[in-house]
N, C-alpha and C positions, 0 to 999 in steps of 0.2 A: 504494500499500500504505500502511495507517496502522498506528499504532503500538498495540498492545494494552494495556489497563489491566490490572494485575496488583497484588493485596495482597502484602507481605513474605511470607505464608505460601504463596500460589501461586508467587512466584517461587521459595522455597526448593525446593518440589516440583520444579520446572522444573530448577533446579540440580541436584537429586540424581538425577533422571534422567541427566543426562550425568555426573555424577560416578561413576555406578554403573557408566559404561563404562571407567574407569580413572583415575588420578590426574591432575589438572590444577589450575590456579590461577585467580585472579581478580584483575582489576586495576580499580584505584579511581583517577579523578580526584580531586583533592582539594578545591579551592575551589569552593563552588557544589553541590557531589556529596556530600562527607562533611561538609559543615557549610555555613552559609549566609556569604556573604560571601567576601571574598578576602583571605587573611593576608597576602600579599606587599603589598596595598595598604594594610592595616592598620597593618602594620610601618613602611613606607614614609611614610604620612602622620604617624604618630606621631613617627618620627624627625625629619622636615623641621619639624614643627609645634614641636618642643622643640629646633630647632639642632644636631640630633646629627650632622648629615653632616660631613665634615672636609676639609682641604685636599688632601689625596691624591685625591679624587675630582675636583677643580678642572678639571685639563687635559682630562680625557675629557668631563665636562659641559659646559664650553664648546665643546667640538668639535662635540659633539652639537649644540648650539644654533647655533652659527655656519654650519655646513655646510648647515642647514635653514633659515637666514636669520630664526633668532630671537634675541632679545636675551639678553645675559648679564649677570650682578649681581655686586656685591661680595660678596654672602653666597652662597655654594654651595647652601646650602638653597633660596634664593629661585630661583636658576637651575634646580634639579630639580623645585621645584614648577611653574615656568613650562612645562616639557617635560611634566609630568603633565597639567597643564591642556590643552595642546597635544594630548595623547594623547586626552583627553575630547573634544574638539572635531574628533577625527578628521582632525588633522593631523600626528600623529606614529604610527609604525606599532606595533599591539599587540605584536609579537615583539619588537622592539626596546626596547619598554618594559619588558616582561617582563627582558631583559638589563639595562637600566638600573637597574632595582629590584634587581638582584643585585650589582652590581659597584658601585653608587654608596657601599657603605658601605667603600670603600677606605680602608685607616689603620686600620681597626678590627682586634683581633686575633679569632679565631674564639670566645674565650669572651667577648669584651664583645659580639660579634654574637648571641649566644645569649642573653645578658643583656638585652640592647635588646628582642629578640624576646619574651622571656618579659615584661618590662615591657608592651610594647605589647598582647599576648594578653591579658593580664590586664585592661587599661584598656580594650579592646573586649569583654569578657565573651566570651571565644572558647569556654568550655566550655559555656555555656548556648546554643551555636549549632548543636551538633551534630545532624544528621539523624536522628532517632529511629528512623525506619523501617526504618534501615540495621542497627540493632543485633542483632535475631534471625538477619540473614542473616550478619553476621560472627560471631556466636556459634556457629551451626550450622555453617558451613564450617569454623571453627577447630576444632571438636570432633570433626570428621571429619579433622584434620590437613592440611586444605586450606591450602596458601598464598597469602596474600592480600598484594597489594603496591599502592604508592601511585605514582603518576606524574603529577608537576607541575610548571607552569611557573613557580611561585614558589620563592624562594631556599629552598636546602637547609637551611639553619640554622632557619629559619622553620618549614619543613613538618615537619622532624624534632620539632620540639616540639609543633607544632600535631597532627600524626598520632598522637603517643603518648597523647593523650586517648583514641583509638580502639585503642591496645594496639599500633600498629605499632612494629617494630623499625626501627632506622637502617639495617640491612642490606635491608631490604623497601621503601625509599624511594629513587625517581629523582626528582631536582629540578633547578631551575637553579642551577648552580655557578660561583662565581667562581675564577679563580686566586688560590692562595693562595702566598706566601713567606715561609717562617719562620712559619709560623701567623698572618700578616697579611693580609689581604684585599687583593687589588690590583685596580686599575680596569680589568679586561678578564675574559673569560669562560675557564674551564678546559675547556667544551666546549658543543655546541650545546645551547640551552634547549629542554626537552621541551615542544614545540608542533605539532600538526597531525601529519604523518608522523613528526616526530623522537619523538613519544611511543610511536609502534611500535618504533622502534629502541631506544630507552632501556628499553622492557618487555621486549624479547627479551634484552637484555644482562641484565636481572634473572632473567628465567625460562627462559633457555636454550632446551633443546628440551621443555620441558614443555608440556602442552596449555594451551592459552588458552582456557579454559572459558567467562569472561565479562569483558566490559568495563562499567564504569558511569561515565557522564559527564553534563555539564549544559550544555555549550557546543558551539558549531560546530567548534572547533578539538578536539573529542574525536572526532568523525566517523570518523577514520582508525583510532583504537583501537578503536573500538566495532565496525568492521568487521573487524578483527584476529580478534575472539574469536567463538566459537560462539554464544555470546547476547550480544546488546548489549542493555543496560539503561539507559534515560534516567531521571535523578533530577532532580525539580521543572526540567525544561529550560527554559532561555532562549529567547525567540523566535525567535533566529537558528537554533537546533538543531532546535526545533520545526517549522521552515519546511522542513526538510529532513531529517526523519526517515523519509521515504517512500524515502528513498535506502539505508536500512539495512534488509535483510531479515529480517523476524521480529522487530522491535526491541519491546521492552518497554517499558511507562511505569510505573515504580514509584508506586503511591499514597501520598501524602505523609501516612502515619497516625502517630499517635504511639505507639500501643500496640506493644510489644514482640512481641505474640502475634498483631498482625493480619497 
């Protein structure tokens, strides 16, 4: 089974057919789906490049390195970057890297983390990287009172700021979340990272018993979330997802057209 190409206008018509049957909700992956690039990586690279990681992250960063046979360094930022380089070389697992890019800000207050994210997103021109083919889809769904949520493996503070560019509220976001003690980030996770099947669990916590009308994703770890919905929509899919789209019945491939009316 192959994906069917649709324009934004055709997708809206498909969504409206399903929404006419009763209330429901839409779920969006964030990185690569709502915008190009990965905001978790953007903030991580910015932080490490500017020496912003702190000593509070050292013990866990060193443990992550030594248990895998990697070198540690006097500068925690260098150790963190070496682990990221190992991930890029397929020598450090992706799910664990999503976690590392969440808790590595240990020692920062939540307010400091938000400011760091703001600086990084400005430096990487996040606002210019939104996937405009989704604008009319979001506008029409919101005009009908349809709830839209974001489910992302990137850090919560970063996703909240990045998704605000699309008008998403904090209550409509599930993301990778560190444990926080007295408003200070700790070097451990508060919950499982929304990745693979965990995206479905995170989505259900947000949506409750609401109909999951559509899921939008770009990567292979969005597959489970896409299967969970009545309509699966691939947005600028990466090769790993493209290779497996045949596993998703009726999947739609949204054309990357910039016009809000296309």
